N, C-alpha and C positions, 0 to 999 in steps of 0.2 A: 051342458049348461048345466047341469047338476055335476058333472064332473070339477067344471069350473068353479064352482060354490064350496064344493068340498078343499077345491086345494084353497081357494081364499078363507075359507072359516079356519085349516085344521093346519096351515102354509103347510102342506106335505108337500115335497121337490122332490122326482128321481130325475131330475138332472137332465131332461130331455127337453124340457121347457124354461125357460128362463123367468126370472119377476125381473122386472122393470121398475127400477128406483128412478123420481124425476128430483131435480134440483133441491126441493125440498126435502127431501128424504138423505141423500148425499153430502149437500151441501159443496160440491165444484163448479166451477165454471171453467169455460171452455180457453180465459183467458190464464185461468192458474195452472194450463199445460205447457211446457217448455216448447221455444216454438220451433227449437227441430221436429220435438215428434206431433205437434201440429202439421208441421210441412209437410212430415210422412204421412199420417194420415191423411186430411188432405191431394197430395197428390194423388194417392190410390182411389177415395173418392171419387174421383173430378176422372177418374182411367173409366169406370162402375166395377172397383173392386170393395170390397168390407175392409174395414180400420179400424182398429181399436186401441185405446190404452190401454193395458193389462197390470197383472201384477202389481208387485211391491208399490207400483209409484200410484196406483190407486182406491190401496191400504193407507197407504201413507199422507192420502190428501184426506180423506178419507176421517185419519185419525187428525189432522189438522197440522203434520208433519211435512216438511220440504223434501218433496225429493232427492235423491240423490243423482239418480238417471231413469231415463224411462224405455220402457219395450211398449212395441207394438206387434199387436196379431192380425193376421190380414187372410183372406180365403188366395190373393195373390202366392203364385212361385214363388222361391227366391230368386228364376234366373228375371222371373217380370218384375218381379220389385226391382231388380238391380237395372231393367231398362226402361222401370217410371221415375227412381230419384238418383240424377247425376253421377253424386259425388258419396259413391259404394262401392263394399266388395265383401262377396258372396266368401263365409269363413262358414269353416265346422265338418266334423265328420261323422257324427255321431248322430247329428241334427243340422243339417243344412240353416245355414242363417243368414241374417243380411245387415250390416252395420252402414249404416246411412249415418253419413258423416258432417255437421254441419258446424263451420268453425272450432272452438272448443268442446263440445256437444256431437257425442256419441248416440246416437238410437238406433237397437237391436229391433231387428222388425223380421219375428219369424208365421212361417204358415201352420193353419190349424192343421191340427195333428189326428191322424186316426188313433181309433180305437186299440188295436192292435198295434204295438211296435212291429218292425219289420225284421228284427233279428235282436240276438239274446242270447247269453250261456248259460254254460248249465248252475250253476245258480241262481236264473232271473232275472241278473245284471238285463238289462237293453246297452245294445253295443251299437246298431243302427234305429233309428227312429225315422227315416225317411219317408212311410205314405202316409200324404193329405188325409185331411177330414176334412168333418166340417164344424163350425162353433159350438157346437154342444159337445160334440166329440173331444172337441180342444179341451172345452173346460174341464172333462172326465177327467181328461190326460195331466192335469196340474197338480200340485203336490197337495196345498192345503188350501182348506174352503175359500179363507180372506185372500188367498192368490187369486184364488177363480174367480174376481167381480174385472168385469170387461167397460170399460167409459166411452160410449160416444162424444166425440168433441163437437159432432155438429147439433146432437138433437139434447147435449148436454144432458145425457140419461148412463144409469148404469146398468148394466145384466149382471143378473147375480141367478147363477145354475149352483147353485151346491148351500145356499144360507149363509156364504161368504160374512153377510151385512151384521148380520145374526149372534155368529161369532165373533165381531169384532166388536159388538158394541157388550158381548158378554168375554171378550179377553179370553179366550178360549183358543188354541192353538188344535184345529185337527185336520188331520190328513180325511184325505178324498177318497174313499173308496175301500178293500182289505187293505188294513194295513203290513200285515206282513207278504203280502201280495207284492205292495207299493216300496216294500223298505229292499226287498228281494230286486226290483226293479232296477232300484239307482239308491245305494246303501246312504248316500249321500242325504237324501233327504233326513234319514235319523240325525247327521247334524246339525243340518237347516230346521228342524224340530227345538230342538234346545239351542238356536243362534237366535230366534225369531221368538222363542219364550222369556229370555233373558232380555232381549234388547226393546222387547214391545212389555214387558212388566204382567204376558200372560204365563196362563197354567195351559198344560199340555193333556189334551183331554185322555182319561186314562184308556179307551183303544188303543189310539196315537200310542199312549207310553207304556204299553204294555210289552211287545213283543222286543223293544230295542237293546234291553239288557241279553236278551238271549242272540239278537241276532248281528251284537258288534261286531263281533269278529265276521262280516262278510265286505268292513270296510277298508279290508286288507286285500279284497281284493279291486277296491278302485285306482286305475292309475295314480301316480305317485306325484303330476302333475297339478292333475285336477284337487286332490287332496289339498293340495300347497297354494290353489286358489282359496278352496274353501275355508282355509284356516286363516287366510291373508285378510278375507270377507268380516271371521268371527272376532280377528285383534284389530281390524280397524270401524268395528262397527260399533266405536263409542261404549262400549258395554262389553270390550271382555275382561272385566273383571269381572265378572257376573256372569261370561261365559264358558268363560274356563272353571270353574269352582259348580257349575250346571252338570256342563262334561263329566266333569269327573264326578258328581253324584247321579250319571246314568251311565255310571262306568266307561267312557268313550273315550275317555282321555289316551288308553294306550294305544288307539289306533288313529290316532293325530299327533303324539311328540311320547314316544313311550317312559322317557325318561322324566315327564311331569309329574307323573305320583309318587316317585323319589324325593325331588324338590319339594314338596308338599306337603312333604311328609317330613322335613326336615325344620326345627323348629327357624334357624335362621334363613335357611333357603326360602319356607315359605313370606317370611316377612321379605327379603327384597323383591320376589315376583311380586307380590300383591302390593307392591310399592311401585311397581315398576308398570304392573298393569292401571291401578290407578292414575298414573302421573298420563299415562297415555292415554284413558280416556278422558282427562280433563285437557289434556291439548286438544284432542278431535272436539268435545262440544263445545270448545271457545274458538273455534276455528283455525288451531296452530300448525304446523308441519308437523308429522311425524314421521318417524322412520322405522318399516317394519323390521328393517338392517339390526335397529339398535333394540328393538322388542323380542327379537329372536336370540340376540346376545345377552340377553336379560334373563331367558327363558332357562338358556343353556349353561349358564356361566358358573354355577352349583354343579353342574358335572364335570366341568371345565374343571374348577377350582381343585375338587375332587382326586382328576385323573392326575389333575399336576403335581399338587402335592404327595401323594403315593408315590409319581415315580423320582422325586426330590428325595424321597424319607428312603430309597434305593439310591441314591446316590447318583442321580442325574444333575447337572447343572442347570442351569435356573431359566432361561432363554431354550435351551432344546428340549428335555422335558414339557415344557408349557407347546411349544409344536406338536410335540406327537401327541398331548393330551389332547388339543385342539383336532385334530386328526383324526382321532379314535370316537371323540362326542359327535364329531360330522360326520363320521361314517356308521353307525350305529343313524341316525337322524336320517339322514336320506336315505334309510332303504326304505323310507315311510312318505317320505316328504321332498319335493324336489325342489330343495331351494338352491336357488336363481344364483351362479357364481359371483354375477355381482352384490349379491347379499350378501354368502363365505368369505369373500374377501374384506365388507368392511367388519363382518363380527371379526374378522378372526385380527383386524388392526387393533379394533375399540379391546379385544380383548390381550393383546402381548401391548398393547400402548400401559397397561394397568402396572405391570412393577415397573415399569420407564417411569410412572409417576411418582414413585418414591423414592427417586434419586436427585435430587432436588441441586446439582452441583456444577458449576462450574459450566460449562458448552455443550453437557449433556442434558439442562435442562432447558436450554435454547433449541435445542434443536427436538427435543418434543414439544417447543410450543410450536415452530417453526412445523410440523407435523402436518397433513392434509386433514388426518382423524384425530385432531386432539381438540374440540372442541365434542366431539363425542365421547373421544376418552374419561375429557374433564366430567360431562353429566352423570358419566356410570359410573365412573368415582366418585362422587356427588351422591348419588346413587346407591352404593355398596355405603357410604359414612350416617343414611340415613337407614338402611336396615342396621345401622351396630353395625357391618363388619367391619368396613375404616378407618382408621381415627380422622377426625372433624376439622384439628389443625392443619392435617396437610389438604384439604377442601379447601381451606382459608388462606393455606398460603401459597395453593397454583388462580386463586380466585384473585388476589393482590398482583401477583406478577405476571399475570398473562394483562392488565390495564394501567401497570408501573413503567413509569421510564426511564431511560438507561439507568440513570443517581437510583433510582426505587430499588431498581432491581439489583444492582451492586451492591447496598445496604439487605435486600429478603437473600440474597446467594451469602452475603458475607453473617450473619444470622445463624443459617442452617450448618456452616462450617465451624462458628462459636459452640454451637446444642452438639458438634461431635460427629454430626455426618461427613462420613470421609468419601470420593469418590470412591470410583475402583478400579485397581491399578490394570490397567494392559497389560496381558497375561504377551511378556518378549518369545517371540517364537523361536525353537526351536530344532535346527534341523531331526528330524526325523524318519521313521520307515515310511513308505505308502501306504502300508497297513493302518501306521498310526495316525494318519494323515487326520482323517475327522475330529477324531480325538482331542487333538491337539490345537481345536481351531479357538486362535482370538477372543477373550472376553467381550471386546468392543464390539464387534464387527456383530456377535450374537445380540449385543443389547442395542444395536442401532437395529435389528430385524423386525420391519411391518408389512409382510403380505398381507 
């Protein structure tokens, strides 16, 4: 009784007991939870298991923000969850999870984790974490206090093990446990700390922040595919502009995009990147569609541009030099990020259409207009013009050309001819030796390339 009184008066919490928050304190009604998350919790509870909505969904609901997805934590094993949820699948190697599917909604279900992971590498990074534990142990294994909140939809209560509700109120991102040990377990937590702080407008607790600069190089040990997933969350958070600049401030940008530091030190490049990030944030906040490939193309464009111009100055022709520049930049970047081929293909097409958009003559303009990536390339050109890199009259011309009828398009093409813009002549192919075959490739074929 005395111990309970001390906890109540001094609000001490060691993580082994949870503070129970009533609806009056957390404000989350059961019907605020997504249908899929409710069904998962109900099914597991009816089968005799514990089940709670956890993590970012509880955090966001307490902040009055609608979550994008829901996670559930339970004492049921993955196999038991899979048995109870008809439409579900087992996933994961580092830590086994269940994805429960309800139409367009996918709910991620995890089993309570034990306090000690099952396997780590020489740096302390967790490789496998399939030892199951109690709810209190699971709370201690979560990354930040604001993510260690457990919502019980049946009782409409929130269980708070690490004073996450207090940190939400104080707008603080605080890691659970020893920061250095937790970052060594999972270096991605450093990126997550920055993302949450930027997204929520919070401050990072000093003890949480202090080791980041020193331990940043550990991010190099994170698998490239997982790093790309984290990068995508950051860029599509609706706060990409704040996140990227916060990454740079904390010295973590080098672990994600090695070329970003160079870009942000160039006035024209910084203006272009900032516009791209701000436009992406605006589209997400207004529920408009966004393309990760478009944003990645924007972030890496000035490195492609620099490599391309350097090769042209050495005498290489326009399209071959651009192809080589794209390969060079993507090879450097994919050492850190496993950018999927579906994205790099789109990025290449957007880039290679930029010089073709400058050629507004005859059939070439129509071929560009009919290209599947024309709209993305046109938006990219408009972004370049807004940053001062491309001519606005070029954007205006394509704006008119794409909505014009045949007669109006003819008049626009005549205007470009009258202004002195001439089509590139197709080189006549001459008999050559095999060794010279590639050097004498016709220019028309090059300009039509759109990998």
